[in-house]
All heavy atoms as an XYZ file, in Angstrom:
600
protein
N     -15.486    -11.827     91.011
C     -15.837    -10.817     90.066
C     -17.069    -11.291     89.318
O     -17.217    -12.452     89.019
C     -14.574    -10.563     89.249
C     -14.590    -10.623     87.811
S     -13.000    -10.344     86.974
C     -11.724    -10.868     88.038
N     -17.966    -10.394     89.027
C     -19.250    -10.714     88.405
C     -19.256    -10.261     86.944
O     -18.834     -9.155     86.633
C     -20.379    -10.018     89.171
C     -21.756    -10.291     88.641
C     -22.253    -11.695     88.943
O     -21.878    -12.279     89.942
N     -23.067    -12.226     88.084
N     -19.729    -11.119     86.058
C     -19.872    -10.800     84.642
C     -20.957     -9.733     84.478
O     -21.985     -9.793     85.136
C     -20.252    -12.080     83.892
C     -20.311    -11.916     82.415
N     -21.440    -11.494     81.780
C     -19.378    -12.112     81.465
C     -21.217    -11.448     80.479
N     -19.968    -11.819     80.269
N     -20.782     -8.748     83.588
C     -21.760     -7.663     83.465
C     -23.044     -8.029     82.729
O     -23.972     -7.245     82.695
C     -20.984     -6.595     82.687
C     -20.013     -7.370     81.874
C     -19.625     -8.531     82.746
N     -23.122     -9.201     82.124
C     -24.318     -9.567     81.372
C     -24.105     -9.374     79.886
O     -23.043     -8.963     79.437
N     -25.133     -9.655     79.087
C     -24.978     -9.574     77.632
C     -24.887     -8.128     77.146
O     -25.252     -7.198     77.847
C     -26.258    -10.242     77.108
C     -27.243    -10.055     78.198
C     -26.463    -10.078     79.481
N     -24.392     -7.973     75.936
C     -24.312     -6.650     75.335
C     -22.883     -6.194     75.122
O     -21.924     -6.918     75.373
N     -22.756     -4.975     74.658
C     -21.430     -4.441     74.353
C     -20.596     -4.242     75.616
O     -19.374     -4.273     75.558
C     -21.555     -3.127     73.586
O     -22.248     -2.165     74.360
N     -21.273     -4.075     76.774
C     -20.515     -3.953     78.028
C     -19.734     -5.231     78.311
O     -18.641     -5.192     78.865
C     -21.455     -3.673     79.208
C     -22.235     -2.397     79.104
C     -23.552     -2.589     78.352
O     -24.081     -3.711     78.302
O     -24.038     -1.598     77.803
N     -20.301     -6.368     77.934
C     -19.631     -7.646     78.170
C     -18.342     -7.742     77.365
O     -17.315     -8.181     77.890
C     -20.554     -8.807     77.832
N     -18.361     -7.348     76.107
C     -17.157     -7.398     75.282
C     -16.072     -6.494     75.854
O     -14.913     -6.904     75.971
C     -17.479     -7.009     73.840
C     -16.305     -7.031     72.876
C     -15.669     -8.418     72.825
C     -16.747     -6.590     71.497
N     -16.451     -5.289     76.235
C     -15.492     -4.365     76.849
C     -14.933     -4.962     78.137
O     -13.729     -4.888     78.393
C     -16.172     -3.009     77.142
O     -16.704     -2.493     75.930
C     -15.200     -2.025     77.747
N     -15.797     -5.581     78.940
C     -15.376     -6.194     80.198
C     -14.373     -7.319     79.943
O     -13.345     -7.412     80.615
C     -16.605     -6.713     80.939
C     -16.299     -7.254     82.282
C     -16.157     -6.558     83.439
C     -16.102     -8.630     82.619
N     -15.888     -7.424     84.473
C     -15.847     -8.700     83.998
C     -16.126     -9.814     81.888
C     -15.606     -9.894     84.655
C     -15.881    -11.001     82.542
C     -15.628    -11.028     83.910
N     -14.656     -8.205     78.953
C     -13.733     -9.301     78.639
C     -12.382     -8.768     78.172
O     -11.332     -9.297     78.553
C     -14.322    -10.226     77.576
C     -15.232    -11.275     78.125
C     -16.576    -11.269     77.810
C     -14.765    -12.279     78.953
C     -17.434    -12.234     78.312
C     -15.602    -13.256     79.469
C     -16.940    -13.230     79.135
N     -12.373     -7.748     77.353
C     -11.109     -7.159     76.886
C     -10.323     -6.590     78.059
O      -9.110     -6.805     78.170
C     -11.373     -6.091     75.811
C     -11.908     -6.761     74.544
C     -10.103     -5.290     75.510
C     -12.433     -5.801     73.500
N     -10.994     -5.888     78.962
C     -10.316     -5.334     80.137
C      -9.733     -6.430     81.022
O      -8.591     -6.321     81.486
C     -11.293     -4.488     80.961
C     -11.681     -3.191     80.306
C     -12.827     -2.495     81.027
O     -13.377     -3.053     82.011
O     -13.183     -1.382     80.602
N     -10.506     -7.496     81.258
C     -10.026     -8.579     82.121
C      -8.853     -9.310     81.486
O      -7.887     -9.676     82.159
C     -11.156     -9.564     82.420
C     -12.319     -8.958     83.186
C     -11.890     -8.242     84.441
O     -11.151     -8.770     85.252
N     -12.352     -7.017     84.596
N      -8.927     -9.544     80.173
C      -7.850    -10.248     79.479
C      -6.578     -9.409     79.465
O      -5.476     -9.948     79.550
C      -8.290    -10.596     78.047
O      -9.481    -11.385     78.119
C      -7.223    -11.388     77.316
N      -6.711     -8.097     79.383
C      -5.543     -7.217     79.442
C      -4.947     -7.211     80.847
O      -3.729     -7.257     81.010
C      -5.947     -5.781     79.029
O      -6.505     -5.829     77.718
C      -4.753     -4.859     79.053
N      -5.809     -7.201     81.852
C      -5.350     -7.156     83.243
C      -4.771     -8.495     83.707
O      -3.738     -8.546     84.362
C      -6.528     -6.761     84.133
C      -6.174     -6.530     85.570
C      -7.392     -6.021     86.331
C      -7.079     -5.770     87.783
N      -8.257     -5.267     88.512
N      -5.454     -9.594     83.383
C      -5.028    -10.946     83.795
C      -4.671    -11.719     82.531
O      -5.521    -12.310     81.890
C      -6.150    -11.668     84.542
C      -6.681    -10.886     85.712
C      -7.908    -10.241     85.655
C      -5.939    -10.784     86.875
C      -8.403     -9.531     86.736
C      -6.414    -10.068     87.967
C      -7.648     -9.443     87.880
O      -8.124     -8.740     88.949
N      -3.396    -11.726     82.169
C      -2.983    -12.218     80.863
C      -2.894    -13.735     80.752
O      -2.815    -14.254     79.641
C      -1.672    -11.575     80.461
C      -1.840    -10.080     80.293
C      -0.582     -9.391     79.847
O       0.445    -10.014     79.633
N      -0.654     -8.086     79.700
N      -2.893    -14.451     81.859
C      -2.838    -15.914     81.788
C      -4.202    -16.548     81.972
O      -4.594    -17.407     81.196
C      -1.854    -16.460     82.804
C      -0.444    -16.065     82.466
C       0.534    -16.968     83.123
C       1.909    -16.538     82.688
N       2.797    -17.618     82.505
N      -4.936    -16.154     83.020
C      -6.278    -16.681     83.243
C      -6.986    -15.837     84.295
O      -6.353    -15.094     85.031
C      -6.250    -18.147     83.667
S      -5.519    -18.432     85.275
N      -8.306    -15.945     84.311
C      -9.101    -15.284     85.332
C     -10.408    -16.032     85.514
O     -10.792    -16.840     84.681
C      -9.335    -13.798     85.016
C     -10.024    -13.508     83.711
C     -11.398    -13.359     83.643
C      -9.296    -13.356     82.539
C     -12.030    -13.069     82.453
C      -9.921    -13.065     81.349
C     -11.282    -12.924     81.304
O     -11.910    -12.643     80.128
N     -11.074    -15.781     86.631
C     -12.347    -16.446     86.939
C     -13.406    -15.386     87.198
O     -13.098    -14.254     87.560
C     -12.212    -17.358     88.142
C     -11.826    -16.628     89.397
C     -11.649    -17.564     90.558
C     -11.084    -16.731     91.688
N     -11.354    -17.032     92.949
N     -14.647    -15.778     86.978
C     -15.768    -14.888     87.260
C     -17.020    -15.733     87.412
O     -17.013    -16.928     87.138
C     -15.942    -13.828     86.155
C     -16.318    -14.400     84.820
C     -17.637    -14.498     84.442
C     -15.342    -14.822     83.935
C     -17.989    -15.023     83.213
C     -15.679    -15.343     82.699
C     -17.006    -15.447     82.339
N     -18.092    -15.120     87.865
C     -19.364    -15.807     88.068
C     -20.375    -15.348     87.029
O     -20.559    -14.159     86.810
C     -19.904    -15.513     89.459
C     -19.130    -16.200     90.516
C     -18.008    -15.735     91.138
C     -19.377    -17.496     91.046
N     -17.544    -16.655     92.023
C     -18.377    -17.761     91.995
C     -20.342    -18.459     90.812
C     -18.319    -18.935     92.713
C     -20.289    -19.628     91.528
C     -19.283    -19.861     92.465
N     -21.034    -16.297     86.381
C     -22.161    -16.023     85.493
C     -23.405    -16.299     86.320
O     -23.833    -17.454     86.434
C     -22.139    -16.941     84.277
C     -21.010    -16.674     83.336
S     -21.392    -15.368     82.226
C     -21.922    -16.263     80.808
N     -23.948    -15.270     86.920
C     -25.084    -15.459     87.812
C     -24.609    -15.978     89.151
O     -23.417    -16.039     89.433
N     -25.534    -16.405     89.993
C     -25.151    -16.810     91.340
C     -24.590    -18.229     91.434
O     -23.968    -18.573     92.430
C     -26.460    -16.713     92.120
C     -27.517    -16.931     91.093
C     -26.986    -16.327     89.824
N     -24.766    -19.064     90.418
C     -24.405    -20.475     90.568
C     -23.420    -21.021     89.544
O     -23.099    -22.204     89.592
C     -25.682    -21.334     90.506
C     -26.730    -21.028     91.576
C     -27.992    -21.835     91.321
C     -26.191    -21.308     92.951
N     -22.959    -20.234     88.601
C     -22.109    -20.779     87.543
C     -20.748    -20.090     87.502
O     -20.601    -19.024     86.913
C     -22.787    -20.634     86.196
C     -22.010    -21.300     85.112
C     -22.767    -21.335     83.833
N     -21.956    -21.991     82.821
C     -22.222    -21.965     81.554
N     -23.289    -21.338     81.119
N     -21.439    -22.564     80.704
N     -19.734    -20.718     88.098
C     -18.388    -20.146     88.004
C     -17.802    -20.436     86.616
O     -18.075    -21.466     86.012
C     -17.610    -20.886     89.092
C     -18.323    -22.186     89.234
C     -19.766    -21.916     88.917
N     -17.004    -19.519     86.113
C     -16.351    -19.694     84.814
C     -14.885    -19.318     84.947
O     -14.533    -18.412     85.682
C     -17.002    -18.804     83.758
O     -18.331    -19.191     83.535
N     -14.042    -20.030     84.198
C     -12.612    -19.744     84.162
C     -12.238    -19.490     82.708
O     -12.571    -20.286     81.829
C     -11.783    -20.912     84.728
C     -10.295    -20.631     84.600
C     -12.160    -21.175     86.179
N     -11.558    -18.396     82.457
C     -11.091    -18.039     81.121
C      -9.581    -18.181     81.114
O      -8.892    -17.588     81.946
C     -11.478    -16.590     80.760
C     -12.968    -16.395     80.836
C     -10.927    -16.210     79.390
C     -13.779    -17.158     79.819
N      -9.060    -18.972     80.186
C      -7.626    -19.121     80.027
C      -7.203    -18.377     78.774
O      -7.707    -18.649     77.697
C      -7.260    -20.598     79.931
C      -7.401    -21.288     81.259
S      -7.065    -23.016     81.150
C      -8.736    -23.622     81.208
N      -6.285    -17.421     78.930
C      -5.913    -16.504     77.857
C      -4.550    -16.802     77.242
O      -4.190    -16.182     76.259
C      -5.861    -15.081     78.387
S      -7.279    -14.599     79.352
N      -3.803    -17.697     77.827
C      -2.431    -17.924     77.377
C      -2.260    -19.392     76.984
O      -2.731    -20.287     77.686
C      -1.455    -17.548     78.495
C      -0.055    -17.408     78.035
N       0.784    -18.483     77.901
C       0.644    -16.314     77.649
C       1.954    -18.072     77.475
N       1.898    -16.747     77.311
N      -1.594    -19.672     75.867
C      -1.423    -21.065     75.423
C      -0.764    -21.970     76.459
O      -1.125    -23.137     76.572
C      -0.543    -20.945     74.178
C      -0.703    -19.554     73.710
C      -1.019    -18.727     74.920
N       0.185    -21.445     77.223
C       0.852    -22.273     78.236
C      -0.127    -22.693     79.332
O      -0.038    -23.788     79.863
C       2.052    -21.535     78.834
C       3.191    -21.334     77.854
C       3.745    -22.655     77.331
O       3.913    -23.607     78.128
O       4.005    -22.733     76.119
N      -1.058    -21.829     79.686
C      -2.066    -22.156     80.692
C      -2.980    -23.259     80.186
O      -3.284    -24.217     80.901
C      -2.892    -20.906     81.046
O      -2.008    -19.850     81.391
C      -3.817    -21.175     82.206
N      -3.408    -23.151     78.937
C      -4.273    -24.170     78.337
C      -3.517    -25.494     78.219
O      -4.077    -26.557     78.493
C      -4.778    -23.698     76.957
C      -5.594    -24.781     76.281
C      -5.588    -22.428     77.100
N      -2.262    -25.432     77.871
C      -1.454    -26.646     77.724
C      -1.380    -27.424     79.037
O      -1.496    -28.644     79.050
C      -0.048    -26.279     77.263
C       0.805    -27.497     76.939
C       2.267    -27.147     76.707
C       2.507    -26.453     75.429
N       3.951    -26.273     75.150
N      -1.231    -26.719     80.146
C      -1.164    -27.375     81.459
C      -2.462    -28.121     81.748
O      -2.454    -29.262     82.197
C      -0.869    -26.335     82.564
C       0.547    -25.819     82.418
C      -1.088    -26.930     83.947
C       0.844    -24.594     83.260
N      -3.583    -27.498     81.465
C      -4.873    -28.132     81.713
C      -5.087    -29.351     80.817
O      -5.494    -30.414     81.288
C      -6.007    -27.133     81.504
C      -7.401    -27.712     81.694
C      -7.644    -28.009     83.169
C      -8.442    -26.784     81.149
N      -4.812    -29.220     79.545
C      -5.053    -30.327     78.616
C      -4.069    -31.471     78.790
O      -4.365    -32.602     78.399
C      -5.012    -29.818     77.173
C      -6.141    -28.871     76.778
C      -5.944    -28.409     75.343
C      -7.495    -29.523     76.947
N      -2.925    -31.202     79.388
C      -1.910    -32.231     79.585
C      -2.265    -33.183     80.724
O      -1.766    -34.297     80.784
C      -0.569    -31.570     79.868
C       0.578    -32.555     79.857
C       1.876    -31.880     80.153
N       2.234    -31.029     79.037
C       3.182    -30.110     79.080
N       3.854    -29.915     80.195
N       3.462    -29.378     78.043
N      -3.132    -32.779     81.643
C      -3.458    -33.607     82.798
C      -4.190    -34.875     82.380
O      -4.813    -34.938     81.326
C      -4.344    -32.849     83.801
O      -5.602    -32.595     83.199
C      -3.691    -31.566     84.264
N      -4.134    -35.871     83.223
C      -4.806    -37.139     82.974
C      -6.252    -37.128     83.452
O      -6.988    -38.077     83.248
C      -4.051    -38.281     83.666
C      -2.656    -38.484     83.133
C      -2.658    -38.892     81.667
O      -3.457    -39.692     81.234
N      -1.755    -38.299     80.907
N      -6.652    -36.053     84.121
C      -8.019    -35.956     84.641
C      -9.017    -35.925     83.491
O      -8.724    -35.398     82.421
C      -8.172    -34.678     85.475
C      -7.291    -34.637     86.696
C      -7.618    -35.738     87.688
O      -8.811    -36.007     87.903
O      -6.683    -36.314     88.248
N     -10.204    -36.495     83.702
C     -11.232    -36.438     82.649
C     -11.608    -34.993     82.328
O     -11.672    -34.145     83.212
C     -12.422    -37.165     83.272
C     -11.896    -37.889     84.445
C     -10.637    -37.206     84.877
N     -11.837    -34.719     81.050
C     -12.212    -33.380     80.605
C     -13.731    -33.285     80.473
O     -14.378    -34.239     80.081
C     -11.577    -33.060     79.251
C     -10.092    -33.359     79.126
C      -9.266    -32.583     80.110
C      -7.793    -32.754     79.909
N      -7.226    -33.997     80.310
N     -14.323    -32.131     80.791
C     -15.779    -31.984     80.671
C     -16.194    -31.880     79.202
O     -15.864    -30.920     78.524
C     -16.056    -30.673     81.405
C     -14.790    -29.910     81.309
C     -13.691    -30.930     81.298
N     -16.895    -32.880     78.701
C     -17.286    -32.873     77.291
C     -18.796    -32.851     77.101
O     -19.261    -32.689     75.990
C     -16.738    -34.119     76.575
O     -17.236    -35.281     77.225
C     -15.225    -34.134     76.571
N     -19.585    -32.999     78.152
C     -21.029    -33.133     77.994
C     -21.796    -31.821     78.032
O     -22.884    -31.740     77.527
C     -21.588    -34.050     79.074
C     -21.140    -35.468     78.895
C     -21.864    -36.365     79.838
C     -21.399    -37.782     79.570
N     -22.200    -38.753     80.200
N     -21.272    -30.781     78.627
C     -22.054    -29.578     78.849
C     -21.676    -28.432     77.933
O     -21.884    -27.285     78.253
C     -21.959    -29.161     80.314
C     -22.445    -30.254     81.227
C     -21.556    -31.003     81.965
C     -23.790    -30.561     81.295
C     -21.997    -32.021     82.779
C     -24.247    -31.580     82.102
C     -23.343    -32.309     82.845
O     -23.791    -33.322     83.638
N     -21.110    -28.725     76.773
C     -20.812    -27.687     75.799
C     -19.593    -26.850     76.102
O     -19.466    -25.748     75.611
N     -18.680    -27.374     76.888
C     -17.480    -26.619     77.211
C     -16.572    -26.458     76.011
O     -16.790    -27.034     74.943
N     -15.550    -25.649     76.173
C     -14.615    -25.396     75.083
C     -13.902    -26.672     74.656
O     -13.613    -26.865     73.470
C     -13.604    -24.336     75.510
N     -13.629    -27.560     75.593
C     -12.959    -28.813     75.241
C     -13.831    -29.642     74.307
O     -13.335    -30.259     73.379
C     -12.613    -29.603     76.500
C     -11.724    -30.799     76.223
C     -10.373    -30.626     76.003
C     -12.246    -32.084     76.177
C      -9.553    -31.712     75.748
C     -11.434    -33.169     75.925
C     -10.091    -32.981     75.703
O      -9.277    -34.044     75.443
N     -15.144    -29.629     74.520
C     -16.054    -30.368     73.641
C     -15.994    -29.825     72.222
O     -16.082    -30.583     71.250
C     -17.485    -30.304     74.173
N     -15.816    -28.530     72.078
C     -15.700    -27.917     70.762
C     -14.411    -28.355     70.070
O     -14.390    -28.577     68.861
C     -15.719    -26.386     70.896
O     -16.902    -26.005     71.596
C     -15.684    -25.712     69.547
N     -13.337    -28.486     70.839
C     -12.045    -28.863     70.271
C     -11.859    -30.367     70.139
O     -10.919    -30.814     69.488
C     -10.921    -28.300     71.146
C     -10.835    -26.784     71.226
C      -9.793    -26.381     72.255
C     -10.514    -26.193     69.878
N     -12.738    -31.160     70.749
C     -12.578    -32.608     70.783
C     -12.420    -33.241     69.396
O     -11.539    -34.087     69.215
C     -13.754    -33.239     71.542
C     -13.593    -34.682     71.956
C     -12.368    -34.865     72.849
C     -14.832    -35.146     72.696
N     -13.214    -32.888     68.375
C     -13.014    -33.502     67.063
C     -11.623    -33.216     66.485
O     -11.058    -34.045     65.774
C     -14.097    -32.856     66.185
C     -15.133    -32.371     67.132
C     -14.393    -32.008     68.386
N     -11.065    -32.073     66.795
C      -9.756    -31.708     66.279
C      -8.637    -32.321     67.117
O      -7.641    -32.814     66.577
C      -9.640    -30.189     66.275
C      -8.346    -29.664     65.739
C      -7.881    -29.775     64.465
C      -7.350    -28.970     66.464
N      -6.661    -29.175     64.357
C      -6.311    -28.671     65.581
C      -7.236    -28.548     67.787
C      -5.176    -27.976     65.961
C      -6.111    -27.861     68.158
C      -5.099    -27.589     67.252
N      -8.789    -32.311     68.459
C      -7.735    -32.826     69.343
C      -7.767    -34.339     69.477
O      -6.747    -34.969     69.650
C      -7.880    -32.212     70.741
C      -7.596    -30.725     70.878
C      -7.957    -30.261     72.268
C      -6.155    -30.427     70.577
N      -8.968    -34.913     69.452
C      -9.110    -36.343     69.706
C      -9.220    -36.625     71.195
O      -8.865    -35.795     72.021
N      -9.728    -37.808     71.540
C      -9.946    -38.133     72.953
C      -8.662    -38.403     73.713
O      -8.611    -38.257     74.912
C     -10.877    -39.339     73.078
C     -12.279    -39.004     72.669
C     -13.208    -40.151     72.922
C     -14.621    -39.759     72.539
N     -15.561    -40.814     72.808
N      -7.605    -38.773     73.062
C      -6.355    -39.070     73.746
C      -5.342    -37.975     73.583
O      -4.150    -38.243     73.492
N      -5.779    -36.734     73.531
C      -4.866    -35.637     73.258
C      -3.893    -35.393     74.409
O      -4.267    -35.339     75.558
C      -5.633    -34.347     72.962
O      -6.353    -33.956     74.099
N      -2.632    -35.298     74.074
C      -1.587    -34.919     75.019
C      -0.719    -33.896     74.308
O      -0.188    -34.162     73.253
C      -0.725    -36.130     75.436
C       0.385    -35.692     76.356
C      -1.565    -37.190     76.087
N      -0.650    -32.716     74.883
C       0.151    -31.654     74.242
C       1.550    -31.641     74.768
O       1.822    -31.917     75.870
C      -0.514    -30.297     74.469
C      -1.900    -30.168     73.893
C      -2.485    -28.811     74.284
C      -1.893    -30.284     72.399
């Protein structure tokens, strides 16, 4: 599925996708950037609970939460 681009269409698109796929969904931002949106706390908990390294260098959501969660966060 392709993201519609910036503007009010994007907000409407995100609301529709979140209503349709209540746990998570994926889409492409342009031809080379895949994105995954997690909409449910249980889905996020599964990802953060893993021992795999989290992406913190490229401005991901985990980098935003890192000061609050800490580097050794286990939910």
